[in-house]
C-alpha angles and dihedrals in degrees: 000000000000117000110229098172142010114263146153134215131193118243129206114260125167103234106359140049119261137184137191113212130203129187139152093233137029094245090052090049089058091048091052091047090056090050091049091052092054092041086062090051103043145338106296092213090060092063116093122204099240101132138032130209129188110228124191130184137175132190143158095256141010095263092053089045091056091051092046093047093051092043090055091051091047090049090059089049094051100039105027096031092234129151123198132194105169133050132191111200111216097181133354137178136150089278108030141039132180120180144155114240118205124205143091146260116284113266108196094206093054107028118068107206106215096184142345115237109224095184145347105240139209090219109122090352121159137154118188141165121223137172087273098052132267131335131184140172124210132179124203122207106228 
């Protein structure tokens, strides 16, 4: 299977919310992961790009980096009441990411909150490169 575009799909998981992610490059995988996180929280199309926030994360390996990246984004959702639907990766490696996240403050009358993400988990986590690009799986504790 050739990957023509980055995408995510939800996966069945008993108590939590999970996604499988696909992208041609590692930076695009992190963009898609951010979109999957906020897809679990609200309708992505309802989020306007009215603010930007620089988000940085570092970790010992690419799996931990994915968890740290998504945890940083979720932190801004939970503490600053911000939703994001687009990400511009400035730099990305197996150990570091810096990106600009675009979105807006939560507006209760316009944003339906589907679920609150308590934590980004290591359960079932993987990030791997193949001949077709990158694939990952992530599970959110809700």
